[in-house]
DRENGUGU-255278 format. One record per residue (C-alpha): residue number from 1; x, y, z. Coordinates in pm, whole numbers, plus 50000, padded with zeros to 5 digits. Layout:
<pts>
+-----+-------+-------+-------+
|   n |     x |     y |     z |
+-----+-------+-------+-------+
| NUM |     X |     Y |     Z |
...
+-----+-------+-------+-------+
</pts>
This chain:
<pts>
+-----+-------+-------+-------+
|   n |     x |     y |     z |
+-----+-------+-------+-------+
|   1 | 35332 | 26434 | 56986 |
|   2 | 35676 | 26476 | 57047 |
|   3 | 35842 | 26805 | 57075 |
|   4 | 36039 | 26913 | 56754 |
|   5 | 36345 | 27079 | 56910 |
|   6 | 36645 | 27248 | 56781 |
|   7 | 37006 | 27146 | 56846 |
|   8 | 37093 | 27198 | 57166 |
|   9 | 36842 | 27397 | 57375 |
|  10 | 36942 | 27599 | 57631 |
|  11 | 36749 | 27574 | 57966 |
|  12 | 36705 | 27847 | 58193 |
|  13 | 36688 | 27799 | 58590 |
|  14 | 36549 | 28111 | 58775 |
|  15 | 36570 | 28092 | 59156 |
|  16 | 36496 | 28362 | 59335 |
|  17 | 36698 | 28422 | 59697 |
|  18 | 36602 | 28644 | 59985 |
|  19 | 36869 | 28619 | 60312 |
|  20 | 36980 | 28236 | 60233 |
|  21 | 37356 | 28284 | 60260 |
|  22 | 37349 | 27994 | 60507 |
|  23 | 37226 | 27770 | 60221 |
|  24 | 37312 | 27873 | 59882 |
|  25 | 37576 | 27772 | 59816 |
|  26 | 37478 | 27360 | 59861 |
|  27 | 37202 | 27477 | 59665 |
|  28 | 37386 | 27581 | 59357 |
|  29 | 37610 | 27285 | 59419 |
|  30 | 37339 | 27024 | 59403 |
|  31 | 37157 | 27236 | 59124 |
|  32 | 37436 | 27185 | 58888 |
|  33 | 37521 | 26851 | 58964 |
|  34 | 37132 | 26763 | 58863 |
|  35 | 37191 | 26989 | 58577 |
|  36 | 37500 | 26809 | 58457 |
|  37 | 37375 | 26494 | 58477 |
|  38 | 37078 | 26586 | 58227 |
|  39 | 37100 | 26525 | 57855 |
|  40 | 37418 | 26599 | 57714 |
|  41 | 37230 | 26800 | 57393 |
|  42 | 37085 | 27047 | 57707 |
|  43 | 37251 | 27319 | 57757 |
|  44 | 37195 | 27514 | 58070 |
|  45 | 37235 | 27845 | 58294 |
|  46 | 37126 | 27941 | 58665 |
|  47 | 36984 | 28280 | 58697 |
|  48 | 36990 | 28385 | 59073 |
|  49 | 36815 | 28703 | 59145 |
|  50 | 36881 | 28882 | 59458 |
|  51 | 36567 | 28999 | 59586 |
|  52 | 36719 | 29265 | 59867 |
|  53 | 36873 | 29037 | 60093 |
|  54 | 37044 | 29175 | 60373 |
|  55 | 37294 | 28914 | 60473 |
|  56 | 37533 | 28802 | 60287 |
|  57 | 37380 | 28631 | 60001 |
|  58 | 37450 | 28873 | 59742 |
|  59 | 37865 | 28819 | 59828 |
|  60 | 37769 | 28496 | 59810 |
|  61 | 37603 | 28497 | 59471 |
|  62 | 37875 | 28715 | 59332 |
|  63 | 38156 | 28426 | 59426 |
|  64 | 37933 | 28139 | 59296 |
|  65 | 37938 | 28381 | 58938 |
|  66 | 38274 | 28413 | 58944 |
|  67 | 38312 | 28022 | 59042 |
|  68 | 38101 | 27945 | 58749 |
|  69 | 38085 | 28222 | 58519 |
|  70 | 37959 | 28027 | 58208 |
|  71 | 37657 | 27894 | 58402 |
|  72 | 37551 | 28141 | 58657 |
|  73 | 37416 | 28486 | 58609 |
|  74 | 37330 | 28712 | 58911 |
|  75 | 37043 | 28999 | 58906 |
|  76 | 37049 | 29231 | 59194 |
|  77 | 36688 | 29406 | 59292 |
|  78 | 36742 | 29727 | 59442 |
|  79 | 36565 | 29616 | 59730 |
|  80 | 36362 | 29342 | 59863 |
|  81 | 36006 | 29355 | 59629 |
|  82 | 35874 | 29024 | 59728 |
|  83 | 35886 | 28682 | 59560 |
|  84 | 35652 | 28699 | 59282 |
|  85 | 35832 | 29046 | 59158 |
|  86 | 36198 | 28835 | 59230 |
|  87 | 36014 | 28576 | 58970 |
|  88 | 35871 | 28853 | 58711 |
|  89 | 36245 | 28988 | 58723 |
|  90 | 36415 | 28653 | 58618 |
|  91 | 36145 | 28563 | 58347 |
|  92 | 36211 | 28913 | 58189 |
|  93 | 36612 | 28815 | 58128 |
|  94 | 36566 | 28435 | 58089 |
|  95 | 36656 | 28338 | 57746 |
|  96 | 36620 | 28015 | 57768 |
|  97 | 36380 | 27781 | 57495 |
|  98 | 36274 | 27666 | 57834 |
|  99 | 36234 | 27832 | 58185 |
| 100 | 36214 | 27662 | 58506 |
| 101 | 36103 | 27824 | 58828 |
| 102 | 36209 | 27669 | 59166 |
| 103 | 36289 | 27801 | 59555 |
| 104 | 36668 | 27830 | 59660 |
| 105 | 36569 | 27706 | 59994 |
| 106 | 36650 | 27319 | 59892 |
| 107 | 36250 | 27291 | 59968 |
| 108 | 36210 | 27233 | 59592 |
| 109 | 36405 | 26897 | 59465 |
| 110 | 36610 | 26927 | 59188 |
| 111 | 36561 | 26543 | 59052 |
| 112 | 36201 | 26679 | 58905 |
| 113 | 36411 | 26901 | 58688 |
| 114 | 36487 | 26548 | 58477 |
| 115 | 36083 | 26486 | 58481 |
| 116 | 35983 | 26819 | 58353 |
| 117 | 36241 | 26747 | 58055 |
| 118 | 36035 | 26430 | 57958 |
| 119 | 35739 | 26573 | 57985 |
| 120 | 35880 | 26906 | 57763 |
| 121 | 36035 | 26635 | 57483 |
| 122 | 35695 | 26479 | 57475 |
| 123 | 35542 | 26810 | 57371 |
| 124 | 35399 | 26962 | 57678 |
| 125 | 35445 | 27355 | 57725 |
| 126 | 35373 | 27345 | 58116 |
| 127 | 35511 | 27044 | 58368 |
| 128 | 35472 | 27200 | 58703 |
| 129 | 35529 | 26992 | 59008 |
| 130 | 35283 | 26809 | 59224 |
| 131 | 35364 | 26875 | 59615 |
| 132 | 35299 | 26464 | 59629 |
| 133 | 35403 | 26505 | 60006 |
| 134 | 35518 | 26848 | 60226 |
| 135 | 35705 | 26834 | 60587 |
| 136 | 35571 | 27124 | 60734 |
| 137 | 35383 | 27112 | 61048 |
| 138 | 35023 | 26925 | 61046 |
| 139 | 34830 | 27257 | 61060 |
| 140 | 35023 | 27461 | 60820 |
| 141 | 34977 | 27113 | 60595 |
| 142 | 34611 | 27127 | 60699 |
| 143 | 34601 | 27551 | 60582 |
| 144 | 34744 | 27422 | 60276 |
| 145 | 34565 | 27166 | 60141 |
| 146 | 34235 | 27354 | 60264 |
| 147 | 34358 | 27705 | 60072 |
| 148 | 34398 | 27490 | 59719 |
| 149 | 34073 | 27320 | 59762 |
| 150 | 33865 | 27671 | 59818 |
| 151 | 34043 | 27872 | 59564 |
| 152 | 33979 | 27533 | 59339 |
| 153 | 33607 | 27630 | 59396 |
| 154 | 33613 | 27983 | 59382 |
| 155 | 33859 | 28052 | 59086 |
| 156 | 33671 | 28141 | 58725 |
| 157 | 33965 | 27875 | 58555 |
| 158 | 34069 | 27532 | 58647 |
| 159 | 34408 | 27569 | 58852 |
| 160 | 34599 | 27246 | 58970 |
| 161 | 34552 | 27235 | 59334 |
| 162 | 34878 | 27171 | 59515 |
| 163 | 35102 | 27344 | 59283 |
| 164 | 35308 | 27625 | 59318 |
| 165 | 35610 | 27765 | 59196 |
| 166 | 35821 | 27497 | 59085 |
| 167 | 35796 | 27419 | 58702 |
| 168 | 35905 | 27365 | 58369 |
| 169 | 35747 | 27657 | 58109 |
| 170 | 35851 | 27664 | 57722 |
| 171 | 35939 | 27956 | 57573 |
| 172 | 35612 | 28050 | 57440 |
| 173 | 35413 | 28028 | 57765 |
| 174 | 35710 | 28235 | 57949 |
| 175 | 35662 | 28516 | 57669 |
| 176 | 35308 | 28469 | 57712 |
| 177 | 35377 | 28563 | 58109 |
| 178 | 35630 | 28796 | 58082 |
| 179 | 35350 | 29040 | 57852 |
| 180 | 35119 | 29018 | 58158 |
| 181 | 35215 | 29336 | 58347 |
| 182 | 34948 | 29277 | 58614 |
| 183 | 35129 | 29392 | 58959 |
| 184 | 34918 | 29138 | 59204 |
| 185 | 35052 | 28826 | 59085 |
| 186 | 34958 | 28432 | 59155 |
| 187 | 35182 | 28283 | 58948 |
| 188 | 35021 | 27932 | 58952 |
| 189 | 34697 | 28099 | 58805 |
| 190 | 34823 | 28289 | 58555 |
| 191 | 35051 | 28000 | 58429 |
| 192 | 34674 | 27811 | 58424 |
| 193 | 34526 | 28114 | 58233 |
| 194 | 34768 | 28145 | 57934 |
| 195 | 34697 | 27778 | 57863 |
| 196 | 34891 | 27575 | 57650 |
| 197 | 34946 | 27215 | 57681 |
| 198 | 35016 | 27138 | 58062 |
| 199 | 35052 | 26831 | 58330 |
| 200 | 35157 | 26784 | 58652 |
| 201 | 35411 | 26503 | 58781 |
| 202 | 35456 | 26446 | 59167 |
| 203 | 35741 | 26578 | 59345 |
| 204 | 35764 | 26570 | 59698 |
| 205 | 35807 | 26913 | 59871 |
| 206 | 36087 | 26895 | 60122 |
| 207 | 36133 | 27066 | 60449 |
| 208 | 36319 | 27363 | 60497 |
| 209 | 36695 | 27346 | 60587 |
| 210 | 36655 | 27598 | 60934 |
| 211 | 36279 | 27422 | 60962 |
| 212 | 36149 | 27765 | 60934 |
| 213 | 35885 | 27881 | 60683 |
| 214 | 36028 | 28149 | 60486 |
| 215 | 35684 | 28328 | 60441 |
| 216 | 35501 | 28392 | 60762 |
| 217 | 35141 | 28409 | 60814 |
| 218 | 35111 | 28791 | 60654 |
| 219 | 35289 | 28684 | 60344 |
| 220 | 35053 | 28345 | 60359 |
| 221 | 34759 | 28578 | 60397 |
| 222 | 34869 | 28848 | 60086 |
| 223 | 34922 | 28526 | 59878 |
| 224 | 34575 | 28418 | 59947 |
| 225 | 34393 | 28704 | 59855 |
| 226 | 34616 | 28742 | 59536 |
| 227 | 34497 | 28417 | 59432 |
| 228 | 34145 | 28473 | 59524 |
| 229 | 34053 | 28812 | 59412 |
| 230 | 34297 | 28787 | 59092 |
| 231 | 34114 | 28499 | 58967 |
| 232 | 33758 | 28499 | 59134 |
| 233 | 33431 | 28715 | 59167 |
| 234 | 33279 | 28522 | 59388 |
| 235 | 33355 | 28715 | 59694 |
| 236 | 33112 | 29056 | 59541 |
| 237 | 32888 | 28755 | 59426 |
| 238 | 32837 | 28632 | 59777 |
| 239 | 32766 | 28960 | 59918 |
| 240 | 32529 | 29064 | 59611 |
| 241 | 32329 | 28734 | 59766 |
| 242 | 32341 | 28839 | 60118 |
| 243 | 32227 | 29195 | 60043 |
| 244 | 31939 | 29030 | 59840 |
| 245 | 31859 | 28818 | 60196 |
| 246 | 31889 | 29088 | 60416 |
| 247 | 31635 | 29282 | 60168 |
| 248 | 31393 | 28985 | 60220 |
| 249 | 31445 | 28976 | 60636 |
| 250 | 31377 | 29345 | 60647 |
| 251 | 31103 | 29329 | 60417 |
| 252 | 30932 | 29008 | 60628 |
| 253 | 31026 | 29214 | 60956 |
| 254 | 30846 | 29535 | 60832 |
| 255 | 30548 | 29321 | 60713 |
| 256 | 30531 | 29210 | 61052 |
| 257 | 30546 | 29497 | 61238 |
| 258 | 30261 | 29694 | 61033 |
| 259 | 30042 | 29380 | 61058 |
| 260 | 30079 | 29405 | 61463 |
| 261 | 30021 | 29764 | 61432 |
| 262 | 29704 | 29804 | 61219 |
| 263 | 29571 | 29430 | 61268 |
| 264 | 29634 | 29329 | 61580 |
| 265 | 29713 | 29630 | 61811 |
| 266 | 30010 | 29441 | 61946 |
| 267 | 30360 | 29660 | 61969 |
| 268 | 30674 | 29448 | 61893 |
| 269 | 30869 | 29411 | 62171 |
| 270 | 31247 | 29296 | 62074 |
| 271 | 31506 | 29576 | 62154 |
| 272 | 31740 | 29285 | 62204 |
| 273 | 31686 | 29145 | 61869 |
| 274 | 31697 | 29552 | 61667 |
| 275 | 32040 | 29554 | 61850 |
| 276 | 32135 | 29207 | 61761 |
| 277 | 32017 | 29289 | 61342 |
| 278 | 32165 | 29657 | 61388 |
| 279 | 32506 | 29540 | 61471 |
| 280 | 32501 | 29187 | 61243 |
| 281 | 32408 | 29391 | 60936 |
| 282 | 32650 | 29663 | 60985 |
| 283 | 32884 | 29416 | 61000 |
| 284 | 32829 | 29265 | 60712 |
| 285 | 32777 | 29610 | 60523 |
| 286 | 33151 | 29674 | 60668 |
| 287 | 33279 | 29324 | 60550 |
| 288 | 33120 | 29418 | 60196 |
| 289 | 33261 | 29714 | 60155 |
| 290 | 33633 | 29562 | 60256 |
| 291 | 33597 | 29316 | 60000 |
| 292 | 33512 | 29570 | 59770 |
| 293 | 33772 | 29796 | 59869 |
| 294 | 34030 | 29487 | 59826 |
| 295 | 33907 | 29484 | 59433 |
| 296 | 33930 | 29915 | 59413 |
| 297 | 34324 | 29891 | 59550 |
| 298 | 34414 | 29663 | 59292 |
| 299 | 34285 | 29896 | 59067 |
| 300 | 34481 | 30115 | 59222 |
| 301 | 34795 | 29927 | 59212 |
| 302 | 34778 | 29911 | 58844 |
| 303 | 34657 | 30247 | 58746 |
| 304 | 34969 | 30395 | 58903 |
| 305 | 35184 | 30206 | 58646 |
| 306 | 35486 | 30144 | 58911 |
| 307 | 35737 | 29872 | 58803 |
| 308 | 35711 | 29542 | 58953 |
| 309 | 36091 | 29556 | 59062 |
| 310 | 36407 | 29777 | 59010 |
| 311 | 36747 | 29645 | 58908 |
| 312 | 37031 | 29770 | 59089 |
| 313 | 37252 | 29583 | 58884 |
| 314 | 37366 | 29218 | 58672 |
| 315 | 37634 | 29032 | 58689 |
| 316 | 37654 | 28782 | 58348 |
| 317 | 38063 | 28697 | 58329 |
| 318 | 38020 | 28581 | 57976 |
| 319 | 37932 | 28958 | 57905 |
| 320 | 38186 | 29111 | 58056 |
| 321 | 38100 | 29161 | 58408 |
| 322 | 37859 | 29359 | 58574 |
| 323 | 37630 | 29639 | 58482 |
| 324 | 37362 | 29834 | 58606 |
| 325 | 37052 | 29856 | 58306 |
| 326 | 36940 | 30223 | 58183 |
| 327 | 36585 | 30195 | 58269 |
| 328 | 36352 | 29991 | 58601 |
| 329 | 36157 | 29728 | 58406 |
+-----+-------+-------+-------+
</pts>
């Protein structure tokens, strides 16, 4: 079913930036060339979100905004709130009929935008990039592959494997995501949760320009925890099962001791086994408490109600330059 699109729809591209001064101009040039080569009836804008960069990224973005006043807008966050918060800021501000999310480190190939638009014209509301190949080291590729398969088994909704943030979303989908105000976000999961017509297209994942991962092991761990604890109750279920098994084993040991006590008169000598059992079940208890604590901590984050991000200023040359919002979002 072909989409009924208004004349000259607006395509908004959201690109978070954190300490990418060395590459942001090249990224903007490549992205603008791609966008200018699209269907002439599609208008476009680029919305950069400066996520508290400490290098010259902010200045570079302001220069780009001055060079392309009709095409580029910049949101400067008050500090580094993280990639997901920067994406959220872009989604809140973007006004396009369709919105594209992509990284600004050249790993997301802009060539995929043309494929996204084709599927959007066909009537799909979400078109996401399936990473058909990756340029990271073999160990990291294996970790990513394992993560997506584990998430697919644990999640309570279908989440596409090997699909990150790089995607096109229709305005209806964007409005649905903006309505989700949770603070611990895993965007591919939320994107699947809102529903609508979705399809993946293969887009190779390019190597990062400096050969260094933007997200370290700590960031990857946090991302994995957000994905699992936001879309699965399996960790709690597993410890419920472990608790029942522990209870069954304990009852069996009690019956064994009572049997020897009253019928055979033999003493059960197993100090080493007792120490191992105590240490094992103590470790299981602590691990179970930590899993429960993850859910409780996320509840605490939601209850506090702190803003997901705070905007320092925004620059839009079509609206008179820079301004500061009255209230944080």
